[in-house]
C-alpha positions in Angstrom: -11.5 -4.3 24.7 -13.2 -1.5 22.5 -16.0 -1.6 21.3 -16.5 -2.6 17.5 -17.8 1.0 16.8 -16.1 3.3 19.0 -17.2 6.5 20.5 -17.7 10.1 18.8 -14.1 11.0 19.7 -12.8 8.4 17.7 -15.6 8.2 15.1 -14.1 12.4 14.2 -10.7 11.6 14.5 -11.2 8.6 12.1 -13.0 10.8 9.9 -11.0 12.9 9.0 -8.0 10.3 9.2 -10.4 8.9 6.6 -10.7 11.7 4.5 -6.3 12.8 4.4 -6.3 8.8 3.2 -9.3 8.3 0.6 -9.1 12.1 -0.6 -5.6 13.8 -0.5 -3.4 11.0 0.4 -4.3 8.2 -2.9 -5.9 9.2 -5.5 -8.6 6.2 -6.1 -9.0 3.7 -3.5 -10.9 0.0 -4.7 -12.3 -1.7 -2.1 -13.6 -5.0 -3.5 -15.7 -8.1 -2.3 -17.2 -6.3 1.0 -20.7 -8.1 0.7 -18.6 -11.0 1.7 -17.6 -9.3 4.8 -19.3 -11.2 7.7 -21.7 -9.3 9.6 -20.5 -6.9 13.1 -20.9 -8.8 15.5 -19.1 -12.0 13.7 -15.5 -13.3 15.8 -14.1 -12.0 12.7 -9.6 -12.6 12.1 -9.0 -10.6 9.1 -5.9 -11.9 7.7 -4.0 -10.0 4.9 -0.7 -10.0 2.9 1.5 -6.8 4.2 3.4 -4.6 1.9 3.5 -1.4 3.2 4.1 -0.7 7.0 1.2 1.4 8.5 -0.5 1.8 5.4 -1.8 -1.8 5.3 -3.6 -1.4 9.0 -5.0 1.9 7.8 -6.3 0.9 4.3 -8.7 -2.2 6.5 -9.7 0.6 9.3 -11.2 2.9 6.9 -12.5 -0.4 4.5 -14.8 -1.8 7.7 -18.0 0.8 8.4 -19.3 0.1 11.5 -16.6 -1.3 13.2 -13.3 -1.2 14.6 -11.1 -3.4 14.5 -7.8 -4.5 16.9 -4.8 -4.7 14.5 -1.9 -7.0 16.0 1.1 -5.3 14.2 5.1 -5.9 14.6 6.4 -4.3 17.9 9.4 -2.5 16.3 6.6 0.3 15.0 5.7 1.5 18.5 9.4 1.8 19.7 9.7 4.6 16.4 8.4 7.1 19.3 6.5 7.9 22.5 3.8 9.8 20.1 3.5 7.1 17.6 3.0 4.1 20.4 0.3 6.2 21.9 -1.4 7.0 18.2 -1.2 3.4 17.0 -3.1 1.8 20.2 -5.7 5.1 19.9 -6.7 3.5 16.5 -6.7 -0.1 17.8 -2.9 -1.3 17.4 -1.2 -3.6 19.7 2.1 -5.1 19.4 4.0 -8.7 18.4 6.9 -9.4 19.6 8.8 -11.3 16.4 12.0 -13.9 17.8 13.1 -12.5 14.3 13.4 -8.8 14.9 12.7 -8.3 18.7 14.9 -11.4 20.3 13.4 -14.3 22.2 13.1 -12.9 25.6 10.8 -9.9 24.3 8.5 -13.7 23.1 6.3 -13.8 26.6 4.7 -10.2 26.4 2.9 -11.6 23.4 0.5 -13.4 25.7 -1.2 -9.9 27.0 -2.1 -8.8 23.1 -3.3 -12.6 22.5 -5.1 -12.6 25.4 -7.0 -9.3 24.7 -7.0 -10.4 20.7 -9.1 -13.6 21.7 -11.2 -12.2 24.0 -12.2 -9.3 21.5 -13.1 -12.1 19.1 -15.6 -14.0 21.1 -16.7 -11.0 21.9 -17.9 -10.7 18.7 -15.2 -7.8 17.8 -13.0 -7.7 14.2 -9.3 -8.4 14.8 -6.8 -7.8 11.7 -3.3 -9.8 11.7 -0.9 -9.9 9.7 0.9 -13.1 9.4 4.0 -12.6 7.4 5.6 -11.4 10.1 6.8 -7.6 8.8 5.7 -6.2 5.6 7.6 -7.8 2.6 9.1 -4.9 -0.3 7.8 -6.3 -3.0 4.8 -7.7 -4.4 5.5 -11.7 -3.4 3.7 -13.2 -0.5 6.1 -14.7 2.7 6.3 -17.3 4.7 3.4 -17.3 7.3 3.8 -17.7 11.1 0.8 -19.9 12.3 -0.1 -17.7 15.9 -2.4 -16.1 13.6 -4.4 -20.1 14.1 -3.1 -20.4 17.4 -4.9 -16.8 18.4 -8.0 -17.7 16.5 -8.5 -21.4 17.6 -7.9 -20.4 21.6 -10.2 -17.7 21.2 -12.7 -20.5 20.1 -11.7 -23.0 22.6 -12.0 -19.7 25.0 -16.2 -20.2 24.4 -16.0 -23.9 24.8 -16.2 -24.2 20.7 -19.6 -23.0 20.6 -19.2 -19.4 18.8 -17.9 -20.1 15.0 -14.8 -17.7 14.7 -14.4 -16.7 10.9 -11.4 -16.1 9.2 -11.7 -13.4 6.4 -8.3 -13.6 3.6 -7.6 -10.2 2.5 -5.5 -8.4 -0.2 -3.2 -5.1 -0.3 -2.3 -4.0 -3.5 -0.6 -0.1 -4.8 0.0 1.4 -7.9 3.0 2.3 -6.3 4.0 2.3 -2.8 6.1 5.8 -2.5 5.1 9.0 -2.6 1.4 10.2 -2.8 -1.6 10.2 -5.6 -1.9 6.5 -6.2 -4.2 4.3 -6.1 -4.5 1.3 -3.6 -7.4 -1.5 -3.7 -8.3 -3.6 -1.0 -9.7 -7.4 -2.2 -11.9 -9.6 0.2 -11.2 -13.1 -0.1 -14.3 -15.5 0.9 -15.2 -16.2 4.7 -13.5 -19.0 5.8 -15.1 -21.1 9.1 -13.4 -22.8 11.5 -16.1 -24.7 13.2 -15.8 -27.8 10.6 -11.5 -27.9 12.2 -13.0 -28.2 15.9 -13.4 -31.7 16.2 -9.8 -32.0 14.3 -8.6 -29.3 16.6 -9.2 -30.8 20.3 -7.4 -34.2 19.0 -4.6 -32.6 16.7 -4.4 -29.2 17.1 -1.3 -28.7 15.0 -3.0 -30.5 11.8 -5.7 -28.3 12.0 -3.9 -25.3 12.1 -1.7 -26.4 9.0 -4.8 -27.2 6.7 -6.5 -24.2 7.7 -3.9 -22.4 7.0 -3.1 -24.0 4.0 -6.5 -22.9 2.5 -5.8 -19.1 4.0 -2.7 -18.8 2.1 -3.9 -20.3 -1.0 -7.0 -17.3 -0.8 -4.5 -14.5 -0.3 -2.0 -15.4 -3.2 -4.9 -15.8 -5.8 -6.1 -13.0 -4.4 -2.9 -10.4 -4.6 0.4 -10.3 -7.4 2.6 -12.6 -6.0 5.3 -12.6 -7.9 7.3 -16.1 -6.8 10.1 -16.2 -9.3 12.1 -13.5 -7.0 15.5 -14.3 -9.4 14.4 -12.2 -12.2 11.6 -9.9 -10.3 12.8 -6.1 -11.5 12.5 -7.4 -15.1 9.0 -8.8 -14.5 7.9 -6.2 -12.3 9.2 -3.1 -15.0 7.9 -5.7 -17.8 4.4 -5.6 -15.9 4.3 -1.7 -15.1 5.7 -0.6 -18.7 4.4 -3.3 -21.3 1.5 -4.1 -18.6 -0.3 -1.4 -20.2 -0.4 -2.3 -23.5 -1.6 -6.0 -22.4 -4.0 -4.6 -20.0 -5.8 -2.1 -23.0 -5.9 -5.6 -25.2 -7.9 -7.6 -22.6 -10.3 -4.4 -22.8 -9.3 -3.1 -19.3 -8.1 0.5 -18.5 -4.5 0.7 -17.3 -5.2 3.2 -14.8 -8.3 1.3 -13.2 -6.4 -1.1 -10.6 -8.6 -3.7 -9.5 -8.8 -4.7 -13.1 -5.7 -3.8 -13.8 -4.5 -6.2 -10.9 -6.0 -9.2 -12.3 -4.4 -8.4 -15.8 -1.3 -8.5 -14.4 -1.8 -11.7 -12.7 -2.5 -13.2 -15.8 0.4 -11.2 -17.5 2.8 -12.8 -14.9 1.7 -16.0 -15.0 1.6 -16.4 -18.6 5.7 -15.1 -18.3 6.8 -18.0 -15.6 4.6 -20.1 -17.2 6.5 -19.5 -20.7 10.4 -19.6 -18.1 11.3 -23.4 -19.7 10.1 -23.3 -23.2 13.9 -22.2 -24.9 11.6 -20.5 -28.2 10.1 -17.9 -25.9 13.7 -16.7 -24.5 12.1 -15.3 -21.8 15.1 -14.9 -19.9 16.9 -13.0 -23.0 13.8 -10.6 -22.2 14.4 -10.5 -18.7 18.1 -9.3 -19.4 17.2 -7.0 -22.4 14.6 -5.7 -20.2 17.4 -4.8 -17.5 19.3 -3.1 -19.6 16.4 -1.3 -20.9 16.2 -0.3 -17.3 19.4 0.4 -16.1 19.9 2.6 -19.5 16.8 4.8 -18.1 18.5 5.1 -15.2 21.5 6.4 -16.2 19.7 9.0 -18.0 17.6 9.8 -15.5 14.1 9.2 -17.4 11.5 7.2 -17.6 9.8 4.1 -19.5 7.0 7.1 -20.1 9.5 9.6 -21.4 10.2 7.4 -24.4 6.5 7.4 -25.5 6.2 11.2 -25.6 6.7 13.3 -28.4 10.1 15.4 -26.9 10.3 17.9 -29.6 11.4 21.5 -29.1 7.8 22.9 -30.0 5.8 20.6 -27.1 8.8 21.1 -24.7 8.4 24.8 -25.2 4.7 24.7 -24.6 5.2 23.0 -21.3 7.4 25.1 -20.4 5.5 28.0 -21.1 2.4 26.6 -19.2 4.5 26.1 -16.2 6.0 29.3 -16.2 2.0 30.6 -16.4 1.3 28.1 -12.8 4.8 29.1 -11.1 3.0 31.8 -9.4 0.2 29.2 -8.2 2.5 26.2 -7.8 4.5 28.8 -5.4 1.7 29.5 -3.3 0.3 26.4 -2.8 4.2 25.5 -1.7 2.7 26.4 1.8 2.2 24.0 3.4 2.2 21.5 1.0 6.2 21.9 0.5 7.0 21.7 4.6 3.9 19.0 5.0 6.0 16.3 2.6 9.7 17.5 3.4 9.6 17.7 6.8 8.9 13.7 7.5 11.0 12.7 4.6 14.3 14.7 6.1 12.8 12.5 9.2 12.9 9.5 7.7 16.3 10.1 6.4 17.7 11.3 9.6 16.1 7.6 11.8 15.5 5.2 8.9 16.8 2.7 6.2 13.6 1.1 5.4 12.0 2.5 2.4 9.1 0.7 3.4 8.2 3.0 6.4 7.5 6.3 4.2 4.1 6.6 3.1 3.3 5.8 6.8 6.2 8.7 7.9 4.6 10.9 5.4 1.1 9.7 6.5 1.6 9.7 10.3 3.4 12.9 10.5 0.9 15.0 8.3 -2.5 13.8 10.4 -1.1 14.7 13.8 1.5 16.8 12.7 2.5 19.0 10.2 -1.1 19.8 9.0 -2.8 20.8 12.6 0.4 22.8 13.4 0.3 24.4 9.9 -3.0 25.1 9.8 -3.4 26.3 13.1 -0.6 29.1 12.2 -2.2 30.1 8.9 -5.6 30.5 10.8 -3.5 32.8 13.7 -1.5 34.5 10.9 -3.7 35.3 8.2 -7.0 35.6 10.4 -4.5 39.0 12.5 -2.8 40.0 9.2 -6.2 40.1 7.0 -9.0 38.8 8.6 -10.7 35.7 9.7 -12.4 35.1 7.3 -9.6 34.9 4.1 -7.9 33.2 6.7 -10.5 30.1 7.2 -11.2 30.6 3.4 -7.1 29.5 3.1 -7.2 26.8 5.4 -10.4 25.2 3.4 -8.2 25.3 0.3 -5.5 23.3 1.6 -6.4 19.8 0.1 -6.7 21.6 -3.3 -3.6 23.1 -3.0 -1.8 19.9 -2.2 -2.9 18.3 -5.0 -2.2 21.1 -7.0 1.6 21.7 -5.6 1.6 17.3 -5.8 0.4 17.6 -10.1 3.1 20.4 -10.9 6.1 19.0 -9.0 5.6 15.6 -10.3 4.7 17.4 -14.4 7.8 19.5 -14.2 9.9 16.7 -13.2 8.8 15.0 -16.1 8.9 18.2 -18.4 13.0 17.9 -17.8 13.1 13.9 -18.6 11.4 15.4 -21.7 14.1 18.0 -21.8 17.0 15.1 -20.9 15.8 12.9 -23.9 16.2 15.8 -26.1 19.5 16.5 -25.0 21.0 13.0 -24.9 19.0 11.7 -28.2 21.2 9.1 -29.7 21.1 7.2 -26.6 17.0 7.6 -26.2 16.8 6.4 -29.9 18.9 3.2 -29.1 17.1 3.0 -25.9 13.5 3.3 -28.0 15.0 0.8 -30.4 15.6 -2.0 -27.6 12.3 -1.0 -26.0 10.6 -1.7 -29.3 12.3 -4.7 -29.8 11.2 -6.1 -26.3 7.7 -5.4 -26.8 7.6 -7.1 -30.2 8.6 -10.5 -28.8 6.5 -10.5 -25.9 3.9 -9.8 -28.1 4.9 -12.4 -30.0 5.4 -15.4 -26.8 1.9 -14.2 -25.4 
């Protein structure tokens, strides 16, 4: 098993991956309560919710300084491609086979993964596991498989219960799941020592596992945005992402600051849930109207933000002029930005149906294939034709060009939404009235 810090090749590769992750792929990455992480050398099992496929373990990989954690991940991810299998193993991932996904005959293959992980823990290394046995496609906490506690207690038993195995509850939270330049937060809870449970485990192992599992689930649920009302999930999430901006401001929170916004979102969802049985609040009626508003926006191919902008001919004309002025720069930025984005997305549409793989496909292909290939191609083409200094400067500008291309494209898309608002004036006015009515009722009950 690897050591916690890894060799220089691993550290160099990790630095490259971290730069793409923290500076280009995400606009901002927040790490909360890292001071609670036990010191290096502690047998540490990090247990987290799972919402965004490979993006979740990548975030933790970069969040834990001075460690090379071992990740136990869903085996089907390794089957995407042989190169993907090698890449995942190179950054410390090991396959876990699940009954619901891989069949009963595959479960025996878990023995080697668990044996390696147990030894890693006893050697004072860090293991990361996602007990939901698969990523969710919504902001809620799924059921836990207790295999992670079997691993933890068997590791302790391997050391004759002389070492304290520590479980670290953790959560991932994203401003948006798809695309780039979103915000991402990783929150660490309080470490849970297994040593107080050792004696109980020796006589009643399942009871000890169940008691620890309750504590872990409670911590992770408290850390994350855990929307339990799945029947009304779409309406609640739409309210959270739209009305939630105003709600956060009234709590003295900047809506774009994701760690604080997570707290106000949790508070907003909890208050809506508490009011659901209050007939005077008519929360169900608000949910119905919210879904009607969302349907109306989708039919016009506009967003809620389109309703709050001043979409008059003068402002849209100025916006169009600015996009025309910067259009040549956008064309210049399309190399390598558009191929880096479009090639993996085309492959995704051909090969995969689960949308939660999109971010992983985009990041993984960019890090391993498209960015290295286009960097080498650009160096050769520009170097031989315009000189090597120009080629190096061009390649060094790639991060800026990628960010600009994405910003311009999103801005142009919002401009076209504004134009659709102006063309569909009567329908937009109705949607604005519906939105105002929903907000007024929410203000009253909250």
